[in-house]
VOGU-3710 file (C-alpha; in Angstrom, 3 decimals, decimal comma):
1> mvcvlplcaf> 49,536/78,907/-23,733  48,954/76,305/-21,036  46,881/73,184/-21,516  45,685/71,547/-18,288  45,349/67,787/-18,497  42,918/65,720/-16,427  44,295/64,202/-13,249  44,485/60,794/-14,905  46,991/62,183/-17,387  49,315/63,224/-14,566
11> aelkkspihy> 49,217/59,649/-13,308  50,457/58,587/-16,739  53,383/61,007/-16,498  54,698/59,219/-13,439  54,711/55,957/-15,380  56,846/57,332/-18,228  60,038/55,238/-18,314  62,046/58,042/-19,977  62,330/61,695/-18,995  63,991/64,197/-21,332
21> dvvvgddlqs> 65,113/67,695/-20,410  65,923/69,823/-23,456  67,600/73,219/-22,987  67,458/75,365/-26,138  70,035/78,136/-26,565  69,285/81,720/-27,579  70,439/80,998/-31,142  67,864/78,139/-31,373  70,665/75,931/-32,718  72,565/74,944/-29,564
31> ievsscfhga> 70,713/72,349/-27,482  71,609/70,384/-24,363  69,711/67,136/-23,822  69,418/64,957/-20,738  67,618/61,609/-21,026  67,037/59,651/-17,818  65,648/56,118/-17,623  63,597/54,949/-14,656  64,082/51,267/-15,408  66,648/49,154/-17,200
41> lpstlsanda> 68,764/50,916/-19,800  67,923/50,088/-23,425  70,717/48,522/-25,440  70,754/51,354/-27,996  69,512/54,879/-28,591  68,661/55,628/-32,222  67,953/58,527/-34,567  68,298/59,004/-38,323  71,572/58,554/-40,181  72,363/62,293/-40,017
51> vgsfvsnvrf> 72,507/62,353/-36,222  76,301/62,201/-36,190  76,374/65,619/-37,875  74,280/67,204/-35,128  74,983/65,314/-31,886  78,246/65,327/-29,928  79,677/64,787/-26,455  77,397/61,849/-25,667  78,105/60,675/-22,147  76,660/59,161/-19,032
61> kngrtlavev> 76,000/61,465/-16,128  79,026/59,952/-14,380  81,241/61,222/-17,217  81,786/58,035/-19,225  81,731/58,936/-22,933  79,848/57,143/-25,701  80,356/57,068/-29,463  77,775/57,869/-32,132  77,803/55,066/-34,706  76,024/56,300/-37,864
71> drvnlpatqt> 72,439/56,355/-36,542  72,764/55,021/-33,006  74,557/55,020/-29,689  75,172/51,647/-28,050  74,758/51,552/-24,270  76,818/49,043/-22,257  74,718/46,652/-20,180  77,063/46,991/-17,193  76,476/50,728/-16,757  74,840/51,768/-13,486
81> srcvlydvll> 74,161/55,396/-14,440  70,601/55,954/-15,625  71,080/59,298/-17,409  72,588/59,944/-20,856  73,583/63,528/-21,682  74,569/65,002/-25,030  74,966/68,259/-26,930  73,283/69,229/-30,178  74,362/71,837/-32,703  71,719/72,109/-35,384
91> kprnrgeqrg> 72,926/72,876/-38,890  69,777/74,259/-40,462  69,300/74,744/-44,154  68,556/78,320/-45,122  68,901/78,230/-48,899  66,360/77,131/-51,449  63,034/75,734/-50,337  62,119/72,430/-48,810  61,024/69,658/-51,137  60,700/66,536/-49,072
101> gaetrviddr> 59,873/65,343/-45,583  60,881/66,713/-42,198  64,192/68,571/-42,082  66,003/71,136/-39,950  65,594/74,589/-41,484  65,517/78,286/-40,542  62,333/80,128/-41,545  62,609/83,887/-42,228  65,777/84,136/-40,115  63,875/83,793/-36,850
111> dmltsigdwl> 61,927/80,524/-36,500  63,448/77,054/-36,469  62,067/73,821/-37,859  63,746/70,681/-36,589  63,353/67,069/-37,593  63,261/65,023/-34,386  65,273/62,341/-36,161  68,211/64,749/-36,402  68,700/65,180/-32,661  66,378/63,167/-30,383
121> lrpdadpeyq> 68,064/59,888/-29,415  65,430/57,313/-28,466  65,188/53,596/-27,769  63,909/51,552/-30,669  60,123/51,137/-30,514  59,532/48,688/-27,675  56,609/48,234/-25,231  59,012/48,805/-22,325  59,854/52,284/-23,646  56,521/53,120/-25,217
131> qfyitfvmpk> 56,103/56,521/-23,588  58,331/59,391/-22,521  58,026/62,753/-20,813  59,879/65,705/-22,338  60,399/69,225/-20,992  61,887/72,129/-22,951  63,657/75,117/-21,428  63,187/77,857/-24,015  64,720/81,315/-24,470  62,470/84,166/-23,377
141> gvhvsapwtr> 59,691/84,839/-25,885  60,237/81,609/-27,838  57,541/78,930/-28,031  57,705/75,252/-28,923  55,469/73,087/-31,107  55,717/69,294/-31,015  53,645/66,319/-32,202  53,233/64,926/-28,696  50,466/65,520/-26,134  50,940/68,927/-24,554
151> vsatsfvgmn> 51,012/69,108/-20,752  52,074/72,745/-20,409  53,641/75,490/-22,487  56,935/73,574/-22,571  56,168/69,976/-21,519  54,777/67,004/-23,427  54,005/63,318/-23,074  55,291/61,479/-26,131  54,706/58,101/-27,715  57,915/56,424/-28,823
161> tpvewegiva> 56,941/55,674/-32,410  59,420/54,016/-34,813  62,527/56,128/-35,349  62,024/56,102/-39,123  58,670/57,874/-38,720  59,393/61,551/-39,257  58,266/64,241/-36,825  58,749/67,983/-36,353  59,617/70,132/-33,358  59,486/73,860/-34,114
171> flnrapnrin> 60,844/76,795/-32,126  58,862/79,910/-32,987  58,359/83,496/-31,935  54,575/83,378/-31,674  52,421/81,057/-29,597  50,579/78,266/-31,429  46,819/78,617/-31,906  44,427/75,880/-30,868  41,041/74,997/-32,322  38,738/72,054/-31,679
181> ingsdfeisi> 36,737/70,491/-34,500  34,268/67,726/-33,631  36,300/66,702/-30,587  39,715/66,776/-32,285  42,351/69,321/-31,240  44,411/71,117/-33,877  47,465/73,064/-32,747  48,405/75,518/-35,490  51,889/77,043/-35,579  52,557/79,802/-38,106
191> lgdfhratsa> 56,222/80,329/-38,918  57,567/83,386/-40,700  55,511/86,220/-42,186  52,537/86,243/-44,545  51,395/89,317/-46,457  47,639/88,751/-46,723  46,392/85,749/-44,750  45,989/86,475/-41,045  46,291/84,074/-38,140  42,482/83,959/-38,004
201> dmnhwvgrsa> 42,417/83,086/-41,720  44,806/80,192/-41,139  42,649/78,923/-38,264  39,555/79,144/-40,460  41,282/77,254/-43,270  42,365/74,427/-40,973  38,972/74,276/-39,277  36,995/74,248/-42,507  39,191/71,513/-43,969  38,845/69,421/-40,806
211> egisalmgff> 35,063/69,813/-40,923  35,044/68,423/-44,461  37,088/65,368/-43,467  34,947/64,866/-40,348  31,829/64,877/-42,519  33,028/61,813/-44,428  32,783/59,417/-41,469  31,244/61,539/-38,713  34,537/62,260/-36,922  38,100/63,317/-37,636
221> prrqvqviis> 40,351/60,223/-37,693  42,872/61,582/-35,148  42,138/63,275/-31,826  45,187/65,524/-31,911  46,964/67,088/-34,899  50,010/69,348/-35,095  49,787/71,795/-38,017  52,873/73,740/-39,140  52,478/76,496/-41,757  55,594/78,001/-43,376
231> psdrtnstvp> 55,836/80,693/-46,086  56,956/79,933/-49,628  58,274/82,296/-52,290  58,943/79,584/-54,847  55,979/79,421/-57,244  52,535/80,793/-57,954  50,903/77,691/-56,458  48,940/78,438/-53,300  50,487/75,447/-51,514  53,515/74,311/-53,530
241> wayitrggga> 54,472/71,592/-51,046  52,907/69,744/-48,115  53,426/66,472/-46,287  52,295/64,619/-43,182  54,309/63,168/-40,325  53,356/60,357/-37,949  56,377/60,350/-35,641  55,051/60,965/-32,130  51,577/61,720/-33,451  49,728/63,229/-36,388
251> gihlfvkrda> 51,410/66,228/-38,003  50,884/68,261/-41,178  53,437/70,684/-42,623  52,270/73,088/-45,326  54,331/75,549/-47,366  51,994/78,379/-48,320  52,528/81,141/-50,867  53,457/84,182/-48,826  50,817/86,437/-50,404  47,983/83,873/-50,492
261> nleqllwdfs> 44,594/84,994/-49,195  41,857/83,012/-47,448  39,844/82,419/-50,613  42,872/80,884/-52,331  43,617/78,695/-49,316  40,087/77,294/-49,189  40,062/76,663/-52,958  43,310/74,671/-52,769  43,162/70,883/-52,321  46,401/70,375/-50,369
271> lphemshfmf> 45,163/70,518/-46,772  42,112/68,239/-47,283  44,417/65,854/-49,142  46,962/65,715/-46,318  44,239/65,315/-43,694  42,776/62,395/-45,673  45,994/60,434/-45,117  44,996/59,932/-41,485  41,907/57,968/-42,523  44,175/54,924/-42,796
281> phidsgdywl> 47,293/53,830/-40,867  50,931/54,142/-41,842  51,622/51,999/-44,912  55,178/50,726/-45,014  55,169/48,932/-48,363  55,653/51,846/-50,755  52,243/51,307/-52,391  51,920/54,924/-53,478  48,944/54,225/-55,719  47,073/53,526/-52,461
291> ieglptylqh> 48,923/55,914/-50,121  48,265/58,886/-52,413  45,362/57,620/-54,516  42,820/57,260/-51,710  43,434/60,802/-50,334  43,320/62,185/-53,891  39,807/60,786/-54,292  38,606/61,658/-50,784  39,816/65,275/-50,946  37,172/65,968/-53,599
301> lsmvrsgvis> 34,354/64,593/-51,454  35,497/66,429/-48,339  35,819/69,808/-50,084  32,214/69,579/-51,277  31,000/68,558/-47,843  32,793/71,482/-46,216  31,162/73,804/-48,743  34,350/75,263/-50,244  33,686/73,928/-53,761  30,504/72,845/-55,549
311> sqeswsrlyr> 29,757/69,283/-56,591  30,066/70,387/-60,240  33,558/71,737/-59,565  34,496/68,514/-57,799  33,344/66,328/-60,715  35,239/68,586/-63,100  38,431/68,304/-61,038  38,139/64,516/-60,909  37,567/64,303/-64,660  40,571/66,516/-65,457
321> gfflgkrsgr> 42,746/64,640/-62,983  41,834/61,213/-64,331  42,654/62,307/-67,878  45,966/63,793/-66,738  46,823/60,549/-64,967  45,900/58,392/-67,942  47,956/60,514/-70,371  50,965/60,293/-68,049  51,050/56,484/-68,173  52,929/56,182/-71,481
331> gftvaasmrr> 51,886/52,565/-71,874  52,876/51,447/-68,374  50,592/49,957/-65,748  50,043/51,972/-62,569  52,130/49,411/-60,666  54,996/49,789/-63,155  54,818/53,583/-62,922  54,990/53,277/-59,143  58,355/51,558/-59,511  59,492/54,450/-61,741
341> larrgtyhhv> 58,102/57,156/-59,471  61,259/59,271/-59,475  60,899/59,915/-63,211  59,358/63,182/-64,319  55,555/63,169/-64,546  55,128/59,572/-63,418  53,506/60,518/-60,127  50,394/61,805/-61,973  49,821/58,308/-63,323  50,254/56,758/-59,865
351> ywggaayffr> 48,254/59,272/-57,799  45,369/59,611/-60,219  45,425/55,907/-61,074  44,884/55,152/-57,391  42,180/57,818/-57,173  40,369/56,331/-60,196  40,583/52,869/-58,616  38,888/54,060/-55,403  36,340/56,118/-57,340  35,345/52,974/-59,234
361> rdvdlrirse> 35,151/50,888/-56,041  32,943/53,516/-54,428  30,570/53,433/-57,399  30,672/49,610/-57,582  29,603/49,391/-53,943  26,835/51,958/-54,327  25,387/50,385/-57,487  25,253/46,825/-56,223  23,779/47,878/-52,854  21,465/50,532/-54,361
371> gavtlldill> 23,260/53,191/-52,357  23,198/51,355/-49,027  26,960/50,589/-48,868  29,736/52,986/-49,852  33,512/53,149/-49,725  33,176/55,401/-46,678  31,114/52,724/-44,922  33,905/50,189/-45,441  36,507/52,669/-44,171  34,334/53,321/-41,124
381> ryhkccyeky> 34,161/49,579/-40,417  37,938/49,471/-40,717  38,282/52,237/-38,127  36,034/50,402/-35,704  37,810/47,068/-35,956  41,337/47,464/-37,202  42,741/51,004/-37,245  45,766/51,468/-34,979  47,439/54,848/-35,276  50,851/53,625/-34,117
391> rsvsgdelin> 50,955/50,466/-36,257  52,278/49,997/-39,792  50,549/47,808/-42,357  51,366/46,919/-45,937  49,180/47,961/-48,832  48,161/44,337/-49,391  47,192/43,963/-45,730  44,915/46,989/-45,943  43,300/45,812/-49,187  42,777/42,319/-47,736
401> dldlllgddl> 41,212/43,812/-44,597  38,793/45,825/-46,744  37,855/42,614/-48,579  37,235/40,823/-45,279  35,045/43,646/-44,004  33,080/43,605/-47,252  32,852/39,806/-47,370  34,026/39,825/-50,986  37,324/39,958/-52,878  36,280/43,103/-54,784
411> fsrrksdeie> 39,203/45,263/-53,654  42,000/42,749/-54,290  40,479/41,441/-57,531  40,112/44,897/-59,023  43,559/45,882/-57,802  44,974/43,081/-59,934  42,897/44,107/-62,965  43,322/47,873/-62,772  46,631/48,543/-61,013  48,833/45,565/-61,914
421> igefpdfmtt> 47,540/44,461/-65,354  45,572/47,297/-66,968  47,159/50,615/-67,889  44,586/52,739/-66,039  41,186/52,220/-64,368  38,303/52,765/-66,813  36,853/55,916/-65,281  34,789/56,886/-68,347  32,633/53,758/-68,053  32,054/54,607/-64,401
431> fkklgiqflg> 31,024/58,172/-65,240  28,519/56,731/-67,750  27,091/54,451/-65,046  26,501/57,569/-62,954  24,804/59,335/-65,857  27,540/61,967/-66,134  28,860/63,251/-69,449  31,296/66,098/-69,970  31,169/69,026/-72,351  34,751/70,157/-72,259
441> nkpvfeegpa> 35,428/69,876/-68,540  31,863/70,700/-67,508  29,739/67,830/-66,122  26,278/67,283/-67,626  23,905/65,039/-65,677  21,354/62,696/-67,223  17,988/62,168/-65,571  17,398/58,802/-63,902  18,361/56,586/-60,926  22,076/56,750/-61,719
451> nglatqimdp> 22,001/60,495/-61,219  20,796/59,884/-57,672  23,982/57,938/-56,936  26,094/60,762/-58,345  24,282/63,206/-56,081  24,784/60,899/-53,098  28,553/60,718/-53,675  28,915/64,495/-53,505  26,092/65,108/-51,005  27,323/68,172/-49,063
461> vrfdr> 24,865/67,828/-46,182  25,101/64,158/-45,242  26,876/64,353/-41,884  25,148/61,352/-40,280  27,612/58,554/-41,004
//
């Protein structure tokens, strides 16, 4: 698969201060890397703290050797050579199943996932080394997927994002698929074998989910997304594990039950949830009530707007989730549970506490403006003024920005009340304001103006934001 860039993109290639050549061996584990710098050498090349287990024989092109020191290689300022060479021997995991972020792992004994932090030595994020050009030499019949902008089947232009931002490069035996949804490109790589879902089913799933997210603000928040789909044999869950990456660009990695079918994929919340993360920038403060709470709320709206679930089903899921989150609190505030996140069950309190907070802010905004201003409107304003895909912000910075865009301290004030002081946001009062009661888990709607706001929240045909 070859993607032809406009002529202006080729001009950008010539400006890239770093050029990598990556030769991948037939075993997909042995790699030779050459990195050449067209300007001054950086003082260090960095990766994650496991790089010493994978990288060896680091040297300048003139033969002078260099040592790997935990997570970096220091480059002497007096060196005249402009090329650093090194060897990589990946040590992929092949037991158990992944339960975390990017890692190096063999999939079904034939495809290889790699975490770029394990083997790609890069300068620390710096305007002077903001961009690089990377070319892979692959074994016959093997394809490559990466988070960077594709130039050809084996070449990419990459943004040098912070080293701690995870990213995935995959070597696979089938070519990635590409779809375009509302002007955003999704490159879908399917690793391993699936028993029921076809490649076309996977494309449909990704496309339908992206349409739902696009319907929230009128566009998908990123222009290019790498999607990696790997099989799972671990549980009966359709998608037992998923996560996003931002290193080099937007990426989503999903572990899908090997015998899942298309209907099960569309019914599952995981992909809309992960896509919702890109509606705000990287948050570096560990505010998981916000990082996970906002996508947990938005996934319900997007799934209705894409037509994969009904509004009644969405209200029912929110109601059940809020109750699960509240029961999981055990007397702690959401903020306190966030500090105890590693403990069993605590994440329900944090995720759903954040979702309830944003649900209540959405309803607050709609009630006081009689439906004229919504949470999505404030997020859209944020995208127009403040969203930078390669910048990190803290949770407090994002909340303060939302307050500034609203012209009110609603977001920060209610954060104090509901996340830091109260045990859990009062979602039942908000449901009553919307004229929604529940019989069991089934929503029952009262007649009146409030019901109009409830309908507006889940409106599946409002694509005009």
